[in-house]
C-alpha positions in Angstrom: 8.5 10.1 -27.9 8.2 13.8 -27.2 10.2 14.9 -30.2 11.3 13.5 -33.6 14.6 11.8 -33.2 17.3 11.5 -35.9 18.2 8.0 -37.0 21.9 7.3 -36.5 24.4 4.5 -36.5 26.8 3.5 -33.7 29.6 4.7 -35.9 28.0 8.2 -36.0 27.9 8.2 -32.2 31.4 7.0 -31.7 32.8 10.2 -33.2 31.4 12.3 -30.3 33.6 10.9 -27.5 35.4 13.8 -25.9 35.0 16.8 -23.6 32.7 19.4 -25.2 31.4 16.9 -27.7 30.0 13.9 -25.8 27.2 11.5 -26.9 26.2 8.2 -25.4 23.6 5.5 -26.2 21.3 4.0 -23.6 18.7 1.5 -24.7 19.0 2.5 -28.4 18.4 6.2 -27.6 21.3 8.7 -28.2 21.9 11.4 -25.6 24.0 14.6 -26.0 25.8 15.0 -22.7 28.2 17.7 -23.8 26.6 20.4 -21.6 25.3 18.0 -19.0 28.7 16.5 -18.2 29.6 19.0 -15.5 26.2 18.6 -13.9 26.4 14.8 -13.6 26.0 13.8 -10.0 28.6 11.2 -10.3 31.2 13.5 -11.8 32.4 14.2 -15.4 35.1 11.5 -15.3 32.5 8.7 -15.4 31.0 10.0 -18.6 34.4 10.6 -20.3 35.4 6.9 -19.6 36.4 5.4 -23.0 33.9 2.6 -22.4 31.1 5.2 -22.1 31.9 8.3 -24.2 30.6 7.7 -27.7 29.6 4.2 -26.9 26.5 2.1 -26.1 26.6 2.5 -22.3 23.3 0.7 -21.6 24.9 -1.9 -19.3 27.0 0.7 -17.4 24.0 3.0 -17.0 21.7 0.3 -15.5 24.4 -0.8 -13.1 24.0 2.5 -11.4 20.6 4.0 -12.2 16.9 3.2 -12.1 14.9 3.4 -15.4 12.9 6.3 -14.0 15.9 8.6 -14.2 15.7 8.7 -18.0 12.0 9.4 -17.8 12.5 12.7 -16.1 11.9 15.8 -18.3 15.4 17.1 -17.7 16.9 13.9 -19.2 14.3 13.6 -21.9 15.5 16.9 -23.3 19.0 15.4 -23.8 17.7 12.9 -26.4 18.9 13.7 -29.9 18.6 10.4 -31.9 18.0 6.7 -32.0 20.1 3.9 -33.4 19.1 2.6 -36.8 17.2 -0.7 -36.7 16.8 -0.7 -33.0 13.9 0.1 -30.6 13.9 0.8 -26.9 13.4 -2.3 -24.8 13.9 -1.2 -21.3 12.3 2.2 -21.7 9.2 1.0 -23.6 5.9 2.1 -22.2 4.5 -0.8 -20.2 1.8 0.9 -18.1 -0.8 -1.5 -17.0 1.1 -4.6 -18.1 1.9 -7.7 -16.1 5.5 -8.0 -15.1 7.5 -10.8 -16.7 10.0 -11.0 -13.9 9.7 -14.4 -12.2 7.5 -14.4 -9.1 6.9 -10.7 -9.4 3.1 -11.4 -9.8 0.8 -13.8 -7.9 0.5 -17.1 -9.8 -3.0 -16.4 -11.1 -1.6 -13.5 -13.1 1.5 -15.2 -14.4 1.5 -16.5 -18.0 0.5 -20.1 -18.4 -0.9 -20.6 -14.9 -4.4 -21.3 -13.7 -6.4 -20.6 -10.6 -9.7 -21.9 -9.3 -10.4 -18.6 -7.5 -10.4 -16.0 -10.2 -12.9 -15.7 -13.0 -12.5 -14.0 -16.4 -14.2 -11.0 -14.9 -11.6 -10.8 -12.1 -8.9 -10.8 -14.8 -10.5 -8.0 -16.8 -11.1 -6.1 -13.6 -7.4 -6.4 -12.7 -6.3 -5.0 -16.0 -8.5 -1.9 -15.6 -7.5 -1.3 -12.0 -3.8 -1.6 -12.7 -4.0 0.8 -15.7 -5.8 3.3 -13.5 -3.2 3.1 -10.7 -0.3 3.3 -13.2 -1.8 6.2 -15.0 -3.0 8.3 -12.0 -1.7 7.1 -8.7 2.0 6.1 -8.9 3.5 9.5 -9.6 1.3 11.2 -6.9 2.4 8.4 -4.4 6.1 9.1 -5.1 5.8 12.8 -4.9 3.7 12.9 -1.7 5.8 10.3 0.0 8.8 12.6 -0.6 7.3 15.9 0.5 5.0 14.5 3.3 1.9 16.3 2.1 -1.5 14.7 2.0 -2.5 12.8 -1.1 -3.8 14.9 -4.0 -7.5 15.7 -3.7 -7.7 15.6 -7.5 -6.7 12.0 -7.4 -9.1 11.2 -4.5 -11.9 12.7 -6.6 -10.7 10.7 -9.7 -10.9 7.6 -7.6 -14.5 8.4 -6.8 -15.4 8.6 -10.5 -14.5 4.9 -10.6 -16.0 4.2 -7.1 -12.7 2.9 -5.8 -13.4 4.2 -2.3 -16.6 2.3 -2.2 -15.0 -0.9 -3.4 -12.4 -0.7 -0.7 -15.2 -1.2 1.8 -15.7 -4.7 0.4 -18.9 -6.3 -1.0 -22.2 -5.0 0.4 -25.3 -2.9 0.1 -23.3 0.3 -0.1 -22.3 -0.6 -3.7 -25.9 -0.8 -4.9 -26.5 1.6 -7.8 -22.8 2.5 -8.2 -20.9 2.1 -11.5 -17.7 0.2 -10.6 -14.6 0.8 -12.7 -16.7 2.0 -15.6 -19.1 -0.8 -15.3 -16.7 -3.7 -15.7 -18.2 -5.5 -12.6 -21.8 -5.3 -11.4 -22.3 -4.3 -7.7 -24.0 -7.5 -6.9 -21.2 -9.5 -8.4 -18.4 -7.7 -6.6 -16.7 -10.1 -4.2 -13.7 -10.2 -1.9 -11.4 -11.3 -4.7 -12.3 -8.0 -6.5 -11.5 -6.1 -3.3 -8.2 -8.1 -2.9 -7.2 -7.0 -6.4 -7.9 -3.4 -5.6 -5.8 -3.6 -2.4 -3.0 -5.5 -4.0 -2.7 -3.2 -7.0 -2.7 -0.3 -4.7 0.2 -1.8 -2.7 2.4 -1.8 -5.8 3.0 2.0 -5.4 5.7 1.2 -2.9 4.9 4.2 -0.7 3.9 3.0 2.8 2.9 6.3 4.3 1.0 7.3 1.2 -0.8 4.0 1.2 -2.4 4.9 4.6 -2.8 8.5 3.7 -5.0 7.7 0.8 -8.1 6.9 2.7 -6.6 4.3 5.0 -8.6 5.8 7.8 -11.8 5.3 5.8 -11.2 1.6 5.4 -11.2 1.1 9.2 -13.2 4.1 10.3 -16.3 3.9 8.0 -17.4 0.3 8.4 -18.7 0.9 12.0 -20.9 3.7 10.6 -22.1 1.5 7.7 -22.9 -1.5 10.0 -24.0 0.2 13.2 -25.0 3.8 12.4 -28.6 5.0 12.3 -30.1 5.5 8.8 -30.1 9.3 9.5 -26.4 9.2 10.4 -25.5 7.1 7.4 -27.4 9.5 5.1 -25.3 12.4 6.4 -21.9 10.7 6.4 -21.4 7.8 4.1 -21.9 9.3 0.6 -19.7 12.3 1.3 -16.9 10.0 2.6 -17.1 7.6 -0.3 -17.0 10.6 -2.6 -13.9 12.0 -1.1 -15.7 15.2 0.1 -15.2 14.3 3.8 -12.6 12.2 5.6 -12.9 9.8 8.5 -10.6 7.9 10.8 -10.8 5.3 13.5 -9.8 6.7 16.9 -9.3 3.9 19.3 -5.6 3.7 20.4 -4.4 5.8 23.3 -1.1 6.3 25.1 -2.1 3.8 27.7 -4.1 1.4 25.6 -3.4 -0.1 22.2 -4.4 -3.8 21.8 -6.0 -3.5 25.2 -9.2 -1.9 23.9 -11.0 -2.3 27.3 -8.3 -0.3 28.9 -9.2 3.0 27.1 -9.4 6.1 29.2 -11.3 8.5 27.0 -14.7 9.1 28.6 -18.2 9.9 27.3 -20.8 11.1 29.8 -24.4 12.0 29.0 -25.8 15.4 29.7 -28.7 15.6 32.2 -31.3 15.7 29.5 -29.8 12.6 27.9 -29.5 14.1 24.4 -25.8 14.5 24.2 -22.5 12.9 25.0 -19.7 15.0 26.5 -16.4 13.4 25.5 -13.0 14.0 27.1 -9.7 12.3 26.5 -6.9 11.8 24.0 -6.2 9.4 21.1 -2.8 8.6 19.7 -1.4 7.2 16.4 -4.6 7.9 14.5 -4.2 7.3 10.8 -5.6 10.3 8.7 -6.5 12.1 11.9 -4.8 15.3 10.9 -7.2 15.9 8.0 -10.3 13.9 9.1 -13.7 15.5 9.4 -15.2 12.6 11.4 -13.7 10.3 14.0 -15.1 6.9 15.0 -14.1 7.1 18.7 -13.9 4.4 21.4 -15.1 5.7 24.8 -15.5 4.5 28.3 -19.1 5.0 29.4 -21.3 4.2 32.3 -22.3 0.9 30.7 -18.8 -0.1 29.6 -17.3 0.6 26.2 -19.2 2.5 23.6 -18.3 3.7 20.1 -19.4 7.2 19.0 -19.0 9.1 15.8 -17.5 12.5 16.5 -17.6 15.4 14.0 -14.6 17.8 14.0 -15.7 21.0 15.8 -15.3 22.9 19.0 -13.1 21.0 21.5 -11.5 18.7 18.9 -7.8 19.3 18.3 -5.4 17.3 16.2 -1.6 17.6 15.7 0.7 15.8 13.4 2.8 12.9 14.8 6.1 11.8 13.1 6.3 8.1 12.6 8.8 5.8 10.8 7.1 6.6 7.5 6.2 9.9 5.9 3.7 12.5 7.3 1.5 11.9 4.2 -0.4 9.4 6.3 -1.7 12.2 8.5 -1.0 10.3 11.7 -2.4 12.3 14.6 -2.6 12.9 18.3 -6.1 14.0 19.1 -7.5 15.8 22.1 -11.2 15.8 23.0 -12.0 18.6 25.4 -15.6 18.7 26.5 -16.8 17.8 23.0 -20.6 17.6 22.7 -22.0 15.0 20.4 -25.6 14.0 19.8 -26.6 10.7 21.3 -27.8 9.7 17.9 -24.2 9.4 16.8 -23.8 6.3 19.0 -22.7 3.3 16.9 -24.4 0.2 18.0 -25.7 -0.2 21.5 -24.4 1.8 24.5 -21.9 -0.5 26.3 -21.7 -2.7 23.2 -18.7 -1.0 21.6 -16.5 -4.1 21.8 -18.8 -5.9 19.3 -18.6 -2.9 17.0 -14.8 -2.9 17.0 -14.4 -6.7 16.9 -16.8 -6.9 13.9 -14.4 -4.6 12.1 -11.2 -6.4 13.0 -11.4 -9.3 10.6 -11.8 -7.1 7.5 -9.2 -4.7 8.7 -6.6 -7.4 9.3 -7.5 -9.1 6.0 -6.9 -5.9 4.1 -3.5 -5.6 5.7 -2.8 -9.2 4.7 -3.6 -8.4 1.1 -1.3 -5.4 1.1 1.5 -7.2 2.9 1.5 -10.2 0.6 1.7 -8.0 -2.5 4.3 -5.7 -1.1 6.6 -8.7 -0.5 6.4 -9.5 -4.2 7.5 -6.0 -5.1 10.7 -6.7 -3.1 11.2 -10.0 -4.9 10.9 -8.2 -8.2 13.3 -5.4 -7.2 15.8 -8.0 -6.0 15.5 -10.1 -9.2 16.3 -7.1 -11.3 19.2 -6.0 -9.1 21.0 -9.4 -9.0 20.8 -9.7 -12.8 22.1 -6.2 -13.6 24.6 -5.8 -10.7 28.1 -7.3 -11.1 30.4 -8.2 -8.2 33.8 -9.9 -8.4 33.4 -9.9 -12.2 30.2 -11.9 -12.2 26.5 -11.1 -11.9 25.4 -11.0 -8.3 23.2 -14.0 -8.8 26.3 -16.1 -9.3 26.7 -16.0 -5.5 25.0 -19.0 -3.8 24.2 -17.0 -0.7 22.3 -14.4 -2.8 20.3 -17.1 -4.5 19.5 -18.6 -1.1 18.1 -15.3 0.2 16.0 -14.9 -2.8 14.7 -18.4 -2.5 13.5 -17.5 1.0 11.8 -14.4 -0.2 10.0 -16.3 -3.0 8.9 -19.1 -0.6 7.4 -16.7 1.9 5.6 -14.7 -0.8 4.1 -17.7 -2.4 3.0 -19.3 0.9 1.4 -16.1 2.1 -0.5 -15.5 -1.1 -1.8 -19.1 -1.2 -3.0 -18.9 2.4 -4.6 -15.5 1.7 -6.5 -16.7 -1.3 -7.8 -19.7 0.6 -9.1 -17.4 3.4 -10.6 -15.0 0.8 -12.4 -17.9 -0.8 -13.9 -18.9 2.6 -15.0 -15.2 3.1 -16.8 -15.3 -0.2 -18.8 -18.4 1.0 -19.5 -17.4 4.6 -21.9 -14.8 6.1 -20.4 -12.0 8.1 -21.4 -13.8 11.3 -19.7 -17.1 10.2 -16.6 -15.2 9.3 -16.4 -13.8 12.8 -16.7 -17.3 14.4 -14.6 -19.3 12.0 -12.0 -17.0 10.4 -10.9 -14.6 13.2 -8.2 -17.1 14.2 -7.2 -17.9 10.6 -6.9 -14.2 9.7 -5.0 -13.4 12.9 -2.5 -16.2 12.2 -2.2 -15.1 8.6 -1.5 -11.5 9.5 1.1 -12.5 12.0 2.8 -14.8 9.5 2.8 -12.2 6.8 4.1 -9.3 8.9 6.8 -11.6 10.4 7.9 -12.9 7.0 7.9 -9.4 5.6 10.5 -8.4 8.1 12.7 -11.3 7.1 12.3 -10.3 3.5 13.2 -6.7 4.2 16.3 -7.8 6.1 17.4 -10.2 3.3 16.8 -7.5 0.6 19.0 -5.0 2.4 21.8 -7.6 2.5 21.4 -8.2 -1.3 21.4 -4.5 -2.1 24.2 -3.6 0.4 24.6 0.1 1.0 22.0 0.9 -1.6 19.5 -0.9 0.6 19.7 1.8 3.2 19.9 4.8 0.9 16.7 6.8 0.4 17.2 7.5 -3.3 18.8 5.6 -6.2 18.8 1.9 -7.0 17.7 0.6 -3.6 15.3 3.3 -2.6 12.2 1.0 -2.5 14.2 -1.5 -0.4 15.3 1.2 2.1 11.8 2.5 2.4 10.4 -1.0 2.9 13.0 -1.9 5.5 12.4 1.4 7.4 8.6 1.1 7.5 7.9 -2.6 7.7 7.8 -2.9 11.5 4.7 -0.7 11.6 2.6 -3.4 9.9 3.3 -5.9 12.8 1.6 -3.5 15.2 -1.5 -2.3 13.2 -4.7 -4.2 13.9 -3.1 -6.0 16.9 0.5 -6.8 17.7 1.9 -10.1 16.3 2.0 -11.9 19.6 -1.5 -10.8 20.5 -2.8 -12.2 17.2 -1.0 -15.5 17.6 -2.6 -15.9 21.1 -6.0 -15.0 19.7 -5.7 -17.7 17.1 -4.8 -20.4 19.6 -7.5 -19.3 22.0 -10.1 -19.5 19.2 -8.9 -22.9 18.3 -9.1 -24.1 21.9 -12.7 -23.0 22.1 -13.5 -25.4 19.2 -11.5 -28.3 20.6 -13.7 -31.4 20.9 -13.9 -32.9 24.4 -13.5 -36.4 23.1 -10.2 -35.7 21.4 -7.6 -37.6 23.4 -4.2 -39.1 22.7 
């Protein structure tokens, strides 16, 4: 606690129960509200209620407020004492801990459960990653989601100290020589389950726009450079991006072409001497584009479709786009006006851009699946807490069968999605990149479509459980309102749901044996 608190009894507190001399107890802590009374957003009458003034008002408080309210400095200053023989339970510091709320964590983290997928190293790694995010990331996420500014550069640099940016690229040669999370996992032992942990811990911040703003563009924009760029180009770009000194985004989508990659209209034409590309066109909905230094750009060329790395400079203009989530994602509309780029910035072969992009899709979609599965659990946890502390018709909300039924659906979808995700992740750990492309593209497409569809069901059910609070941007249901408002976006990223379902069926049909007959 920030200051020494006087030990009191409930009898001591009960004597201070009137206007001008008003104390209350919340979670064993005594607050002097004598001067605060008239500033209370809910009005003074609420605090002067005989069941609140001079009383233990813990139940009344948590029926209307989130725990974080009491953690604000303004309310910390109202603390004057603590109840003898009691200790805070709700307000206890639990940073980095595993939630005890049922189904709030994936099974492998829940007490008493086992999993064949996670080693002891994965468990130790998770503890360190969660502690880092709880200590450094959560508060920045809430502040930036509210003000719409880009994520803190101090935080981005702090993440580099632990090589979190590099780990978000997945296992690979780019990790060689790096010290991951203080050395808790060796680069050669880092696998997709370690990356899944990073992504899922990150998703716990409950700030969708911020989640993309904090290097979301890097996760999809840098792999083509890593996998298809020349050694010279990689030496110039990769380390600076992984250090958070430079920023990159994937610039594929256009006003006339989203999932239809081959329908792009941005052009790249070679100069007469063949040394440069001249790029013209526009890109739309580009995550992190507002503050990117590099753009991995899909272009129409003489040979077909080509991917080229463009550095911000003359002829490159970006402007902010407002989307259903906050501007902290830096979503941009980009104009390329006679932009000259060295031919050496070509990623992969000229005309072979479709392979560059397709090779990236599996990992991109899998990352989205990791985040979606974990975000749904956060809604389950929020809902469990709400139905046990909220009363309606004189009973806890969970006394209503319809409420329990909605929660059952949420839990079932979260558990099914995580189990499918972990199976796919295990296959990724035991397949080459080429095998993943041929065997898992359909699986991952189906998984993403399932998760983003189930997430929308969960968002709708959560709003019904929270009522008006579920559509209010602050207060008890603020995470529900944010989730419901932004969830539709996930169904579009990396390929629309219907497109992904069709992709999965088409891949299965290609593997259909000719002798399989009814």
